[in-house]
C-alpha positions, 0 to 999 in steps of 0.5 A: 670680841669678834664672834663666830657662832656654830649652830642655828637651833634654839639656844643660838636663838635665845642668846642672840636675843640679848646681843644688844646688851653686850656691845663689846661682841662683834658678830663674824660668822653664823655656821650652820648646815645646807638645810639651815641656810634660810634660817642662816641667811634670816638670822645675818640680816637680823642680827647683822653677822657678816657672813654665813657658812656652811662649813666650819672649817671655811669659817674658821679659815677665812673669817676674822673671829677671835673666838667660836660659840660652839652651840651644836647638839651635845655630840659634835661639841668635841669636834667643833671645838677641836677644829676651832682651836686648831684654827687658833680660836678661842672656844666658848662650848655649849653644857655639856662640854663633851661626851667623855671626860677624856675628850675635854682632856684632849680639848685642854691640852690643845689650848694650853698648847696654843695659848687659847681660853677654853671655856664652858658655856654653863649659865648658874656659875656666873650668876649674882645669886649663885655668888651669893649662894657661895658667900652665904653657904658658911652661915648656914652652919654644917651642911647637911643636905643638898636636894636639887630638882629640875623635873621639866616635862619634855616637848620631844617625850610625847614624840620619844613615846611614839618612836621618834627618837630626837637628839634629847632622847639619843643616847649616841648624841648625848642625850638624856635626862643626866647629860641634858637637865641634871647636869645643871645640878651637878654643876650647882653642887660641884661649883659649892662642894667641889669633887664627891667622895662617891657617885650614884645614879638610879634612873629610870630607863626607857629603850636605853636612855634614862628619861629621868633619875635620881643622882646622888653625890656623896660628900662625906658629912653632907649628902647631895641629891640631884633629881632630873626629869624629862618624863615628868614634871613637879616644882622646880627648886633647891634647898641647902639645909644646914644646922643653923639655917637654910637657903632655898632657890626659887626655880631651876639650877640653870637660871637661880632665878630667887633665893629665900634665906632663913635662920633658926626662930627668923623669918625668911629673907627674899634675896635676888642678886642677878644682875640681869633678867636673861640667864646668859647675860652674865656668863657672856660678860665674863667671856668677854672680859677674860678673852680681852684680858687673855686670863688663862689662869681663870680659863684653867680654873673653870676647866678644872670645876668643868673636868669634875662634872665630866668625871661625875657624870662618867661615874653616874653613867657607869654606876648603873649601867644606864644604857641598859633597859632596867 
């Protein structure tokens, strides 16, 4: 994979920390803003990018990359993914894929017309522990309840309360607890159970943005509760309860660090099937394989999953008029 990265923020630094573990990736270009030029140059020197650009269209036109990794603020995902596809690049885009389901549908059509791979970078779908959960789920019997709690006090929340609105709390830029943190819980549940029959969202609203909230996904005989908070914190864990047993994720739904499996009248079993300590390793190993093989069928399957997640997000935002003051 010859890779152009669009963005130079925390998620890019996090990804580049494991680049030596992914020798199949050749770093071509790094694209950022003019004000981040010094950062771009430092990253180029440290990680061995061939070029730096402050214009994505120029990068896509000039470099020899086959894939673009879009890692910019949420509201820019659609714009830069579209530019990359139009330039003939496969696209890996950070979550949330887009701000609207129709935007993702348009990208899907564009990718299909050009025969390109279009994928969402959502870590939990590719972790070894997630594969184990899928395999083990039927042994829990009839699944009754799923509870996901990802509550993490944001480093930007204090600034928000004082009047400084950064992208994480800016509704126009796809911020808020639902889009920024609860989305991991949605991906987790949808990947196991598919599209829910009903969606309800009960947010705490501050100055027009949801700083925390409870999302309920109804699957008829199974109820899933997804809690996401950026204004408070608690133990981060997920529980799946069936009539024969339960499975607990000890940690966040974007990392799934370890599992505890228990059945009636039996001792709990600790499990960890993740293949690498870093959450992004497994997804990029899969992306490398999919792009090398031109596996359009896999990409379409993952896009259908991402579309369901986008539809859930839209239903959630519409169900309680999230962007209005309560």
